[in-house]
N, C-alpha and C positions, 0 to 999 in steps of 0.2 A: 610497094603501093603505087601505079600509077598515076600522077595527076595531070588533070588538062586544064587549059585556059578557052573560055567561051566568049565572045563579044557579042553581046544583044543589043538588035538595032531598035526595038521596039521600046521606047521610054517606060510604058505602064508595065510590060512585063517584066523588064529588068528590076524596077521597083519592088514587084510582088515577089521575083526569085532571091533579091537582097533581104528581104524581110523575112523570108523563109531559113535561109542558109546559115549555118552557125558563123560565129565569131573566130577571125583567124587568130590562131596560137603561134605568138612570137616566143622562140628559145635561142639562148646563146650557149655555144660550145666555147670554152676558153681551153687552149692546149698549151703547156709546157714541153720543153724536151731537151735532154742534154744538160741538165742543170748543173750536174757535175760538182755537187757539193756546195754550190754558191747561194745558200738559204739567208746569208746576212750580205747588207751594202758593206761588206769590209773583207778585204783581200788579206788573209792569215797568213799568206806566204811573204807577200811583200809588207805587212804589218802598216798598211795605209786603207783609205776609204776605198770602195770599188763600185762600179757601174753595176748595172741589172740588180739580180737577186731577187728571191722569192718574196722577202720585204715589200719590194715593189709590187710584185705581182698581188700581194695582199692588198693594197691600197686600190688597185685596178679592181679587184673582183669585189669588194665593199663598195665602189663605185657602181659597178653593173648590177650588183643586186639589190642596190638601193633605187635603181633607177625602175620606175613605174613599168616600162615597156616588158621588162623580164622578172624582176624580183626572184622569187623561188626556182624561176626557169633558167638559171643559169648552170651550165654542168660544167665542170672542172675537172680535166683528165692530164695527167703525166706521161710522156711516151718514154721514161727509162733514162738511163747513163746519170743515175741519180746518187750514187754511191759511192762514186770515185772522182777525185780532181783536186778537192781543196782541203785542208787539213782537217775542216769540221767533220767530213764525212769519215776520214781515216781516224780519228779519234775514236769516233763511236763503232766503227768497224773492229778496232783491235784494242783499245784501251778501255772505254767504258762500256763494257760488256754488261754493267749491272742496271742500267738505265735503259728505258725505251729509246729505240734507235731515233735519233733526231732528225733523221729524214723523213721516219714514219711519222713522228711527232708533229712536224711541219706541215706534212701535207693533210693529216688528219685536222689540224687547226685551220687550214684553207678550205677545208670542205671538200677535198677530192673524191672523185666519184667512181674513176676508174684509174689504175697504174699498170705500166707495162714494164718489163724485164728488158734491159739492153744487155750488150756484149760487156761493160765496165761494170753493171751489177753482179752479172754471175762470174766475174774475175775476182770479185771477192770470196768467192768460195760459198758451196753450201750452207754452213751454220750461219754465216752471216747474211745473204740474200734471203734465206729463210725467216731468220729471225726479224729481218726487217717486214717481210709479208705480214706474219704474225702479228708485228705490232701495228699494220695498215689496218683502220677501219673500211677500208674500201676493196672491191677483189681487184686482182692482179691477173692480167688475161696474157695468153699467148699461145696461140692455134697452133703453131708447129713448132713448141717446145715439146716433145713426147718423152714416156720412159722407154728408155733402149730396149727392153727386152719384149715387151708386149705392144708397143708403138700406140699405147693410151695417150690422152693428153695429159701431160704432167700439171696444167692449170687449165682453168677454164677457158676455151677459146674466145669467147664473147660475153658479152653481158647485154641484157634488156634493159634500159635507163627509159623510166616513163615520167611524161611531164605534161600534165593537163588532158591525159587520154591521148597523146600522140608518144607511139613505142619506137625507140631508136635503139638500133643493134651496134654495138661499137666491138667491132672484131680486130683482137690484137695479134702481129706476127711480127717477129725479130729476125734480124739477119741471121742465116743460116752459116755463115761463115766463121762463128765462135770457134770451130775446133781448130781452126788455121791459126787462132791466136793465143788458145788458152791452154795450159795444159790439162790433161785429162782428169786429174785429181779435182780441179774445180767444178768439171761439168759432170761427174761420174755417175752413171745410171740413166743420164739423158743421151737425148738424139736431137736434130735440128733438121726439121723438113725443108725441102724447097717450099719457096713462098708463094708461087703460082699454083703448085699441087695443093697446098694445104688451104690456100684461099677457094679455090674452086670447091673443093671438099664441103668447107664450111659454108660457103655461099650456098649450096645445096640444101644443105642440113636447113639452114635458115629457111629458106622457101618452104621445105616441108613441114617444120616443126614450129614455127615461129610467124608472126604477122607483123612484121616491121614496117614502119612507114618510112623509114630512112635506115640505110646502112652507110655506117661511118667505119672507115678503118683507121686502125691506132698501129702504124709500122715504126718499129725502130731498124729502119733500112733508110739508105739514101736513095736520091733521084734515079740513077742508072749508074752502071760500071762497077769498080772496084773488082774485088776478085770474082772470077768467074770459071766455072769448071763445066764438066760435061751434065753435073747432076744440079749446080745451083749457082744463082748469082747474088753476090753480097749485097749489093743496091738494086732491088728488085720493084721500088715503088712504081715507077713508070709502066714496067712491064707487066704488072698486077693490074694496075688501073687498066690499061688497055685492052688485057685480054682475058680478066675474067669481068664478065658484066654482073652489072648488080651493085656496085658501089656509088653511092652519092658525092662522097668528098672521102679524102682519105688524108689525115695529120701524119707526117712521116719525120723522121730526122735520122740521127748517126752521123750524117756527111756534114753537119754542122754549117750549112749553106742555106741562109733565109731565100724562099721562095714561096710564091703565090701565083699558080697557074693552073692551065685547065688542057687536060687531054680529052680526047675522043676514043670511045672503047669499040669494039669489034662490032657491037650492035647499034653505032651511031650516036649514044647517048655521051653526054659532058659528065666528065668526073674532075672535081676541084681538088688539087694537092695543093697542101698549105705546110711549110717547115718555117717555124720560129728559131731557127739557129739554136744557139748553145748560151749556156750562162743567164738563162732569165733575162737577156736584154731584150728580147722581143717575146710576144706571146701570139699564136696563131688563133684567130676567132672566126667561127662560123655563126652567122647571125641566118634563122631560119624563121620564114613566115608561111606556115601552113593551116589549110584550111581539109577539113575531112569531108567525106560525103560523095554524093555521086558525081558532082561537078568539082571534086577537090583541086585545088592547089597548092603550089609551093614553089616559094623562091629561095634560093640560097645566094648569100653573099658572103665572100672570104675577106679575111684582112689580116695584116701583121701590124701589130701594135708597139710603138717602142715605150719600154718599160723606164727608159731613164728620162722621160718627161713628168714622172711621178715621183713623189717624195716616198720615202719607206715609212710604212705603216707604224705609228708610233705604239698601239697596242700591242703590236707584234714584236716589234723589239724589245718593249717591257716584259714581255710574256718569256721571251727567249732570251733574257740578259743572262741567266744564270748558266746556259748553255756556251753564251759566246766567252764568258769569263773562264769558264773550264777549259777551253779550247786556247785562248788567249795565254792561260798559264801554262799549259802544255807546248806551244810552240816557242814559247820564250826561254825555255829552259836553257842553259849554254851547255856545249858538249864538248867544245875545244876552242882551239884557236888556229888562225892560219897566219904566215909569215905575208901572204900578199893577195891581191885580190885575182879572181881567175874569172874569164867570161866565154860563156858559149860562142859568142859571135866571131872567135878567132879559130874555131874548129873547122870553118868553112875554107880557110886559106892554107893550111897545113898543119902539122903536130902543132898540139895546143895544150896547156897546163891544164886545161877543164876537162877535156876528153880522156887526155892520157892520165888523169886522178883516178876515172873512171877504170879505165883498162887496168892501171896497176892495182886496183881493188880485186877487179874479177880476176886476175891472173893469182893473187894471192889467195884468194877465197878458196879457187877452185884448184889451183896447182897446176892449170892448164899451160899449154906451150903459145897459144895463140889466142888474141881476145879480140871480139869485134864490138864495136859501140858507137853509137851516132848520138848529136847534141838532140835532147829530148825536147826542147825550149830553143826557140827562135834565137832571143837576145835574152839571157839571164846571166846571174853572176852568184859567185860564192865569195862573202868578203874579206877584206883584210882584218887581223885581229878576231873577236869573239865570235863563234860561230853556235847558232842557235839550232833548236829541231826545225824550225819553220824553213833555214836554209837548206835542209835535205829535200824539201819539198821545189825547190830551183835548180839545186842539182840532177835531181832525180824526179822527174814528174809522175810516173806511173808505178802501180803496185805489181811490176813483174817479179818473177822469180828469176833466179841465177841458174843456169843450166853449164853442163858441160857435155860435148859431143864429139864425136868421131867423125872427121872429115879428111879426105885425102888432099894433097897438095894442090890437085889440078883443080879440085870442088872449091879450096880456099880462094885459089887464082880467079876462078870463075865467079864466084861470089863477089869479089872485089871488083871484076870487071864491068858487072851490072850496077855495083853502088856508084862508081865513079862515071859511069855511063849516065846515071841520072842527074849527078852533080855537077858534069864539069862540061864547058863546051869543047869543041875540037877547034883549037887556035890553028889558024892559016896565017897569020900574021901577027907581029908584035904588038898591034894595035886592036885584037880583039878582045873579046870578053874572055875571063878565066873561067868563071862560073857559068852556068845554063840557066840563062833567064828566061821567064814568060815575055816573049818578044813585045806584046801588046802593052806591058806594064813600063815597058824601059823609058817612055818619056813622061812618067807618071810621078807624082811626089811619093809614091810608096813601090819602089821596083819589087818584084816578086819571083821566086824561083820557079822555073817550069814543072818542077816535082817537088814531093814532100820532104822537107829537109829532115825529118826523123827517118828517112831512110838511107840518109849519106852514112853509111858505114865505114869506117876506117879500122885498120887493124894495128895491133901492137904484138909483139914477139917475133917477128919478121922483119928484114929490112929490105923495103922495096921502094921503086920509083914509079911516078904516075905520069906518062908522057902525054901530055894533052893535045900533041899535034898529031896523033894516031887517031884511027876511028876507033868506035865504040867497039869492044872486044879485044883490042889489041894494045891497051894502054898500061898494063901493070907488068913490071918487070921484077919478080922476088928474085933479091941477089942472094939472100941467106936466113938462116935463123937469127935471133937479135944477139945471139952469143957467138956468131961467127961460123958456126957449124953449117954443112950444106943444107939446102931446102931441095927436098925430094917430090916432084910433083905426083909419085906413086905411092909414096909413103902415107902413111896415115897419122894424122894427129889431133891431140886434145884440143878444143876450141871452145873458150868461154863465152858465151852471149846471152842475151836476158831471154825469157820464157816466149814474149811476143814473136820474135826472129825465130826462135828455136821450133815453135809450131807452124813457121810458115808466114808469119806476119811479113809484109811487105815484099813478100816472093823472090827475097834474095837465095834462099834455101833451093826453092822449087825451080823457079825459071833461072835463076842465077846460076847455082851450082849444080842444077841438075837432077836433084834428088827428089824423087816421087813424093808427093804428100803423105801416102799411106806408109813410106819406108822412114819419116823423120822420126817417130818415136822409138824405132829400132836402134838408132844413131845416139840417142840419150845415154850418157856415163852417168850424170848426177846431175840433182837438181835438189835446190834448197827448198827447205818446207814453208819459208817465212818470206815474205818480199825483199826483193833487193837493198830497197831504202832502210829497212831495218838493219842490215848487215852493214850497209856504210854509214849509218848513225853510230853503232857499234864500233867499227871501225875507227872512226875519228876520236870518239869517247875514250877508248882504250889509250890511244896514242898520247891524247890530251892536245899537242901542238902539232899541226903539220904545215909541210913545205912542198906544195905541189908543183911539180918540175915537169916540162916536157920531156919525153922519151925521145923524141928524133928519131922514130923508126922508118919515116917514110918521107918524101918530098914530091912537088910537083916538078917536073922538067918539060923542056928547057928552061933553066931558070933565067938566063937572060931575058925571056919573054914572060915567065910566069911570077916573078917577082914584083916587076911592075904593074901587071896585070892586077895583081893581088890587092896591090895598093888602091888602084882606081876602081875594082869592084867594091872594095870595103869602104870606100866614100860613098859609091853610089847606094849601098846599103844603109850605112849607118852614119854619115856626115863626117866630118872632119875632125871628132874629138881625138 
């Protein structure tokens, strides 16, 4: 529906028209995205209070619903990626199967009107995310999630939400890059359509079969960029907003980047784009003031609201106290001891106890010849002394499976060339940085890498050097296998790596090693049927006491430059501790 604004010059006419026109309706939409199990103001991984959480969102929703301006006209929606991240979600995904899923119970308690599925929700597997959807009391949308055989929608593509005679269509789309990250068994029977094509199709359907006053997008897809192929774009929010007319506003997520902006579509109309980032530290809001009729008007105001200015809702905390206690008991279980502390921060500067512990487990579990792994948390540690279940969530952040794949020696080298090309600077003097930083952050209190640290894969099982004075693509020299036998670029090796990487995540296998995306599955030799963290937990529990040691299978050269540069860059990132 199109709304226009008229300004009347004759006072009497204005008074008469005002008396006849309906009163404006005010509606507020509140959106969370990428909550990642952050239901409570407590970090179960670190065993300490935490920022954000849906407990604070509850306080905000109570405030808005009690405001006379809105009352029952508050619409709460969640944009997906809620089922992975904190042990709270993992416990209800894998252990407490007899209970209502806590994610569903929380959204029900908050009065959620519409929910989405994100890639991390689908990563839990069909039995888990379908159980979650069954436990929800609101619809889950996803217009571009299709049945693979029939191409019919797996979920309702949209829902119509009505408040005081105002009809709002909420159209859901998720990133179509899911097959690039997840094993087929987790999304078996489904297909993921390009977002622009899907949006165009369902917008046409809305115009022909519904009479929405507003059309709101709910997209689990970032602003732009990410994996881009001939058939789809991972982060397509901007693309859809600009190329598919009809959206008034789009709530989006997936990229964890808070944003409140406006783009103009091909018909010259403005579209609001709002992203609340992650962990319920913020919510995205849309204030709607609308008057229907021949002279209908509509104003939209978007905002990002900081949830850390709100105290957790006491009634919410009391209601969910039994859930919190169950999870605390679960993560506090002792599974073994470690002879010393290991930290992920060491992994950026050379072989480290932390990453090599993961390498060793991957090699032992799969009996592979080579292992690839990266730090999955920027700065985390496994403690000296007692190790508890919670520590496994710091050691390994995500619910990836463990793969063994067949790669040639040349593909292994090319894979590592891309990894270290994203990770290391080309040093041209001994005073240069070893690491590749975002230069715009170097003079800030928090310098950042130019690229994503969880794509900084190193290898074990082979002995190699990384010459950082050479250009990207020419840095890796593989000297031999770890046992001293020759390494052959033309031979085929069994390589252990996680399922995210094995399905194309980070593009190290596709762009790096040069293996076409549709050929990756044919390279798979072995896959665990349970997530890698589960195997790591059992690995430690069976041994009781562990003594993580670096394998020293690689190094940066020339060392007269790289060793001092590593010390400087370490202090730049982490200080002088």
